[in-house]
N, C-alpha and C positions, 0 to 999 in steps of 0.2 A: 504494499500499500504506500503510495507516495503522496506527499503534500502537494496541493495545487500551487501554493506559494509559500514563502518563508523557508525555502529549502526542503530537504528530505529528512525523514527520521533516520536515526542510526540504524544500521543493518539489522541488529538483533531485535530492535523494537519493531521495525518494519516487518520482519519475518514472523514475529509473534502475532502481529495484527493480521497479517495475511493468513496464517494458520487458523486463527479464530474465525475469520471471515469465511474461509472454505468449509469450516466445521459448522457453519450456520449459528454461531453464538450471537446473542443479541447485543452484548457489550463485553468489553474486556478492560481490565485495569492493569496498567504496566508501570514499572518503576523506570524513570529516566533521570539519571543523576539523583538529585534530592527530591524530585517531584514524582508524583503518581499521576499518570495520564489515564483518564477514562475515555474510551472511544466507543461511541454508539455506532454499531455496525449496520443498523437499519437506515438511519439518516446519513451515515457515512460522515459524521462529524466528531471531532475531538471536543469533549466537554471542557470548556475553558475555566480559568480561575482568575483572580485579580492579578496574578503575575504572568499568566500565559494566555494569549487570546485564542479563540476558537480557530482551528484551521480546517478548511474544507478538504475532504479526502476523496480520492478516486481509486477504484480497484485497479491493481496492476493487471495487465493482460495475462490470462492464464496460459500455461505452456502445455501442449499435448504430452501426456505421460509416455507415449511410445508411438513409433511409426505405424504400428498395427491399428491403434486407436484412431489415428488420423485417417488411415485408409478406410476404416469402418465408417467414419463420418462421410467421406467422399462417396462410398458405396450407397449409403442410405439417402444422401443428398441427391445423387443421380437418380435413384428410384423415384423420389418425389418429383423431380423435374420431368422425368419421362411420363409420369402420370398427370401432368398438367400443372405442376408447380412452376413458380416464377424462376427462370434460370438466372436472373440477375441477383437473386437473394442467396447468399452463402449461408444457408440454414437448412435444417431438416424441416420438412413441411409435408402435409398430406400423407400419402401412402408410405413415406419414409418411416413413419412410426409403426405402420403395419409390418414392414420388413424388419424393423428393429425388434418388435415383440416376437416375431417369428423366430429370429435368431436367438432370442433370450429364452424361448420355450414358454412364453406366457401369452394369454389372450389379450387382444387389443383393449379390452375393458378392464384389465388388471390395473389397480392403482399404482403399481410399481413404475409404470412408464411416466406417470405424473410425478412420482417421487424423484425420478431422474431429472425431470424438468425443474423441479423445486431445488434439487441439489445444484443445478447449474444456474439458478437464479434467472431463469428465462424471463425475458421482458416483453416478448410479443406473443399474442394469442396463437396457440397451435404451431409455434415455431421454436426451434432451438438452434442458435447460431453456433458457429465453429468455436468461439470463445466459451460459450455456455456449455457446449458439449465437453470441452477440455476441462472446465471447472467441475462439471459433474463427475467426470472420470477421475479427476484428481481427488475430489472429495471422498469418493468411494474406494480409492486406491486400486483402480482398475487400469490395467495396461494391456489387456487382451480380451478377445471375445470369451475365451474360456473363463476368465475371472468375472466378466460381466454376467455370465450365466450363474456363476457360483455365488454372486453377491445378492441375488434375488431374495432369498430368505432373510438376509440381514436387513434389506430395505423394508421388507414387510414388518419385521420386528420393530424397527425404529419408530414407525408411526403408531405403534401400540401405546407408546408413552403419551399421556394426555396433553402435556405441554407441547411436545413436538408435533403431535397431530394437529393441535390448534393452529400452529404456525403454518403447517402444510395445508390445512383446510382453507385458511385465509388466502394462501397463495393460489389455490385452484381457481377461485372466483375470477381473478385477473387473467389467468392463463387460458380459460375457456370462453372468455367474452368474444362476441362476434366482431367487435371493433375495439381497437386499443383505447380509444378515447371514451368509450361507453362506460357507464357506471351501473348498468343493469344486465341481467341475463334474461333471455326468453324463458317463459315457463317450462317449455319442453327441455331446454338445455339444463336449467337448474334441477328439475326433477330427475333427469337421467343421471346426473352426477351425485345428487343426494342418494339415489338408489345404490350407487357404487360406493359411496363413502360412509353412509350412515346405517349400514346393515346392522341389524340387531335392535334398532329402535322400534318398539312395538307399534307406534303410531305412524311409522314411515309411509305405509301404503295409503292410509287415510289422508295424511298431509299432502302427498303427491296428487291424490285425486282432488283434494280441495283446491290446490294451486292451479291445476290444469282445467278442471271442470266447473269450479265455483268462482274462485278469485279471478282467474283469467287475465292477470296483469303481469307485467315484467317484474322481476325480482331484483330489488336494489341491493347494494353491498351490505347495508345495515341488517336487512332481513336475513341475508345469507349468513352473516356472522352471528347474529343473535340466535339463529336456529340451532347452532351447535350447543349452546348452553340450554336452550329450551328442550332440546332432545335428551338431555341428561336428567331431566326431572323424572322421578320414578312413576309419578301418576299426575293426572290433571285434577284430582279431587280437590286440592287446596288452591287451585289457581284462581286468582282474583283479578279480573280485568281492570278494576279501579286502581290497582297498584301502579299502573303505568310503567311497569318494569320492562315490557316488551313492545315491539311495534304493533300497530292496530291489527295487522293481518293475523297475528298470533291470537289476539282476543277474538277475532272473528272465527278463527279455526276452532277454538275451544267451544265457542257458542254453537257452532255447526255440529261438532262431535256430540255435545250434550243434547242437542235437539234431535239428533238422529237415533238416540237410544230408545 
């Protein structure tokens, strides 16, 4: 990680920040001389003090861990381009992800492919740039297809942790949007990914039916995020719409469920 201005961090500090960034840590505290630097890795800013101003940071360009991993990227990219993807974009797109899942031995609807995009900090909907691919492979310590296939169980286990899953779940909203500038998901898109990510929630089927057949409106980011907490409630018996703790759509859903009994 290099400073945008005021020079660069010492090598040891820069490497520590880079390692934390690749590992998806939200913040890191580092000792630099007599000072302790706190870096917010989400906003990419050093949190300043009276003696040291805030410095804006930028991620260093990730390096491909091996020639084989670079060749894999080229192979999947070419598959996407041949199936109608934009040849001017140096990124995985479209059917590139189908080919990737096939080589990994997983279904295209397996959350693992989304975990890889999250690991790479993918910025564009349904795309993964060469740098993002390199970051994902570095983060998972993968330097071959064999290791990529072997790491699948580990990636599944990682998102079983509640805090990690929350960060991953929030990421998915932006990755699957129709347009980068959009702040909503189509009902059909939202429900398909809820079905994928929130398996085990007893009310999932009813919620998806409500969203597509009753609510019939786009799903904004706050509803996507709040649903994660809402889905963790063991029962709706004590739910009080007057509390104002959730978006109105949750209140309407609870009323709909209760009236249908």
